[in-house]
MIVEX-683295 format. One record per residue (C-alpha): x, y negated, z. Coordinates in steps of 0.2 Angstrom, whole numbers, plus 2048, in hexadecimal, padded with zeros to 3 digits. Layout:
N
XYZ ...
This chain:
287
1D8E09660 1E0E0D651 1D2E1B64D 1C3E10652 1CCE03646 1CCE10637 1BCE1663A 1B4E0463C 1BEE0262B 1B7E13624 1A5E0F628 1A6DFD620 1AFE0660F 1A0E1060E 194E01610 19EDF9603 19EE075F8 18AE085FC 189DF55F8 191DFA5E8 186E075E2 176E005E6 17ADEE5DE 17FDF95CD 16EE025CE 166DF25D1 170DEA5C0 16BDFB5B6 15ADFA5BB 156DE85B7 15FDE95A6 156DF95A0 144DF25A8 148DE159E 14DDEA58F 13FDF758E 132DEA593 138DE0583 139DEF57A 127DF257C 11EDE357A 129DE2568 121DF3563 110DED568 112DDD55F 11ADE5551 10ADF2550 100DE4552 107DDB540 106DED537 0F3DEC53C 0F0DDB537 0FBDDD524 0F0DEC522 0E1DE5526 0E4DD7518 0E7DE450C 0D8DEF50F 0CBDE0512 0CFDD8501 0CDDE84F9 0BEDEC503 0B7DDA4FE 0BADDD4EC 0B6DED4ED 0A2DEA4F4 0A1DDD4E3 0A4DED4D9 098DF94E1 089DEC4DE 091DE74CD 092DFA4C6 07DDFD4C9 07ADF14BD 089DF74B1 096DE74B2 0A8DEC4AC 0B5DEF4BB 0C2DE14BC 0D6DE34BD 0D2DD94CE 0CEDE84D6 0DCDF54D2 0E9DE84D3 0E1DE94E7 0E1DF94EB 0F2DF94E2 0F8DED4F2 0EEDF64FC 0F9E064FA 108DFC501 100DF9511 10BDFF520 0FDE08529 0F6E1151A 0F1E2151C 0F3E31511 0DEE34510 0DDE2350B 0EBE234FE 0E6E314F8 0D5E2A4F5 0DBE1A4EB 0E5E264E0 0D6E2F4DA 0CAE214D8 0D9E164CE 0DCE254C4 0CAE2B4BF 0C2E1B4C2 0B1E234C7 0A2E1B4D0 0A3E2B4DE 0B3E284DE 0B0E154E1 0A1E194ED 0ACE274F9 0BBE184F8 0AFE0B500 0AAE1550D 0BCE1C511 0C1E0C510 0B4E0551E 0B8E13528 0CCE0F529 0C8DFB52B 0BCDFF53B 0C8E0A541 0D9DFD53F 0CCDEF546 0C9DF9555 0DADFB559 0DEDEA557 0D2DE6563 0D8DF3570 0EADEE56B 0E7DDB56E 0DDDDE57E 0E9DE7586 0F7DD8581 0EEDCA586 0DFDD1593 0E7DDF59C 0DDDE95AA 0E3DEE5BA 0E8DFF5B3 0EFDF95A5 0FADEB5AE 100DF85BA 106E045AE 10CDF55A2 118DEF5B2 11DE005B8 121E085A6 131DFF5A3 137E065B3 137E1A5AA 147E195A2 150E125B3 146E215BB 14CE2F5AD 15EE295B0 15CE2B5C2 157E3D5BD 163E435B2 170E3D5BE 169E465CC 16AE575C2 17AE565BE 17FE535CF 173E615D4 17EE6B5C8 18CE675D2 187E6A5E3 17FE7B5DC 192E805D7 19AE795E8 18BE815F3 18DE945EA 19EE925E4 199E9C5D4 1A7EA15C6 1A3E965B5 19EEA95AD 193EAE5BC 181EB25BB 180EA25C8 188E995BD 17BE9C5B0 16DE985BB 173E875BF 176E825AE 166E895A8 15DE7E5B6 166E705AE 161E7159E 151E745A3 14EE665AE 157E5B5A3 149E61596 13CE5E5A0 142E4C5A4 144E49591 133E5058C 12AE4659B 132E35596 12BE39585 11AE3B58C 11AE2A593 124E20587 11BE2657A 10EE1C573 105E24565 0F2E2A566 0F0E33556 0EAE4455A 0FCE4F554 102E40561 0F8E4656F 0F9E5956C 10DE5756D 10BE4D57C 102E5A585 110E67580 11EE5A586 114E5A596 112E6B598 125E6E596 128E625A3 11CE695B0 123E7B5AD 133E735B5 12AE725C5 12CE865C6 13FE835CA 138E805DC 136E925DF 149E955DC 159E955D1 156EA85CD 147E9F5C3 150E935B8 156EA05A8 143EA65A7 13BE935AA 148E8F59D 144E9B590 12FE96591 134E8458E 13EE8957F 12DE94579 121E8557D 12FE7B573 12EE86563 11BE87565 11AE76562 122E79550 111E8154C 107E74552 0FEE6D546 0EBE6754A 0DEE6D53D 0D8E5C532 0C7E56537 0B9E5552B 0BDE44525 0D1E47524 0CDE57518 0D2E58507 0C3E514FC 0BDE554E9 0CCE4E4E0 0D8E4F4EC 0EAE514E8 0EBE614F3 0D6E674EA 0E0E624DA 0EEE6C4DA 0E5E7C4E0 0D9E7C4D1 0E7E7B4C3 0EFE874CD 0DFE934CB 0DEE8F4BA 0EDE914B5 0EBEA44BE 0DCEA74B4 
């Protein structure tokens, strides 16, 4: 009778423990989900504000610049208002290095050809930022089916990463328990390298999913991070492959430092660019 009572008490205790663990997991999940969801919304709102501030400065300068291009054909003198607006544009939150160099070149030389080049570049930048703003507003106010589903599951990614991290440590503990490996044995090295490899894969996969950059370097880095994460699937081949898999991941990680995308024709240095001017000065000194 007492044995049956003790067995029932043990089962009840185990059930209570499971309920407590499940309750804590739900609390952590809800906290991370709500926090991440708010963070993503705040990030989108902050990006939209930066776009609006930059477009306001660009539009004012572009309007005056267009008037000055027309006035330059009849020999009118350039007013100081244009220079003042261009100086304000240099403080735009989303100012690009190429546009900044073009503004500096025009302010320095006050040449009509520079004015035309600046007008074209500023026009391209305005259209690019307007497109980005419209896409962002559409995603916020009127998202499609896929975007809505992605917005719903994306805040759950931090909790999934936390669960995976706990799983990798439990796997390490079970590996030592099952193998009985010594601290300085080859099996111990394999277990630790598998842990490091899996943690790195989880970190890079988290980065790929949560990063919001859409520029060319960001896409290339995310692709490399995804490859590093996918390489971890080779651990399914067995524990003996762990050191070699980690070595491949390290090589891919180091390769990322040399992953500099080639500039497009639009972004290459133009005549008068600081890099071109510097090269010309060096060539003159050498002569």
